[in-house]
C-alpha positions as CSV (number, residue, x, y, z in Angstrom):
1,M,-26.8,51.3,-69.9
2,T,-28.5,51.8,-66.8
3,L,-28.4,54.4,-64.6
4,P,-29.8,56.1,-61.1
5,V,-32.7,58.5,-61.4
6,H,-33.8,61.1,-58.9
7,G,-36.6,63.7,-59.1
8,T,-39.0,65.7,-57.5
9,M,-42.6,67.3,-58.4
10,A,-41.7,71.1,-59.3
11,N,-44.6,71.8,-56.3
12,G,-42.1,69.6,-53.9
13,S,-45.2,67.4,-53.1
14,E,-43.0,64.0,-54.0
15,T,-39.8,63.0,-54.4
16,F,-38.9,59.7,-56.7
17,Q,-36.1,57.6,-57.7
18,G,-35.6,54.7,-60.1
19,T,-33.6,53.9,-62.9
20,A,-32.8,54.5,-66.6
21,T,-31.9,52.2,-69.3
22,G,-30.4,52.8,-72.4
23,Y,-29.8,50.3,-75.6
24,A,-27.3,50.7,-78.6
25,D,-30.4,50.9,-80.9
26,G,-31.2,54.4,-79.1
27,G,-34.1,53.8,-77.3
28,G,-34.9,52.9,-73.5
29,T,-37.0,53.1,-70.4
30,L,-37.3,55.3,-67.9
31,Q,-38.9,54.0,-64.4
32,I,-39.4,55.7,-60.8
33,R,-41.3,55.3,-57.8
34,S,-42.4,57.9,-55.8
35,N,-42.2,58.1,-51.9
36,K,-46.0,58.2,-52.4
37,G,-45.9,54.8,-53.9
38,L,-47.0,55.6,-57.4
39,T,-44.6,53.4,-60.0
40,C,-44.2,54.8,-63.5
41,T,-42.6,53.5,-67.1
42,G,-41.6,55.7,-69.5
43,N,-40.2,54.6,-72.9
44,F,-37.8,56.8,-74.6
45,V,-36.2,57.2,-78.1
46,Y,-32.8,59.9,-78.7
47,E,-34.1,62.4,-81.0
48,T,-30.3,63.5,-81.4
49,Y,-27.0,62.6,-80.1
50,R,-27.7,64.4,-76.6
51,K,-31.7,65.3,-76.6
52,G,-34.3,62.3,-75.9
53,S,-38.3,62.2,-75.1
54,G,-40.6,59.5,-74.3
55,V,-44.2,59.2,-72.2
56,F,-44.8,57.9,-68.8
57,T,-47.3,55.6,-67.8
58,C,-48.3,55.2,-63.7
59,S,-49.6,52.5,-62.0
60,N,-52.6,55.5,-61.1
61,G,-53.9,55.8,-64.7
62,Q,-52.2,59.0,-65.5
63,S,-49.7,59.7,-68.3
64,G,-47.7,62.7,-69.3
65,P,-44.1,63.5,-71.9
66,F,-40.9,64.1,-70.3
67,E,-37.6,65.3,-72.2
68,F,-33.9,65.4,-71.2
69,L,-30.3,65.7,-72.3
70,S,-27.7,63.2,-71.7
71,T,-23.8,63.6,-71.8
72,G,-23.9,59.7,-71.8
73,S,-23.2,58.9,-68.6
74,R,-25.5,61.5,-66.8
75,G,-28.3,64.3,-67.4
76,T,-31.4,66.1,-66.3
77,G,-34.9,66.2,-67.4
78,T,-38.1,67.5,-67.2
79,G,-41.9,66.4,-67.6
80,T,-45.1,66.3,-66.5
81,L,-47.7,63.8,-64.8
82,G,-51.0,64.6,-64.4
83,G,-50.6,68.4,-65.4
84,K,-48.1,69.0,-62.6
85,A,-44.2,69.4,-63.9
86,F,-41.3,67.7,-62.5
87,T,-37.7,67.7,-62.9
88,F,-35.4,64.9,-62.7
89,T,-31.3,64.1,-62.8
90,F,-29.8,60.7,-63.8
91,G,-26.3,59.0,-63.3
């Protein structure tokens, strides 16, 4: 299942959009592109039925962890990139 993703840096400096794709084995990928051209890809796994986490790797060399809660068809998440917090929604 692939769902749209929308998010923003906590300080409002960047917004981003992309896709979250989940697989039947409990893993998946999260891909985003910011309004400033930064692209990031993260692999994630579900730790429980509704909670998952992963790590982003970005085109500028930054990386950072993220976590999310999902209903299966939508959800919310938080993370950090380059030491800066961000939030996102999907579905």
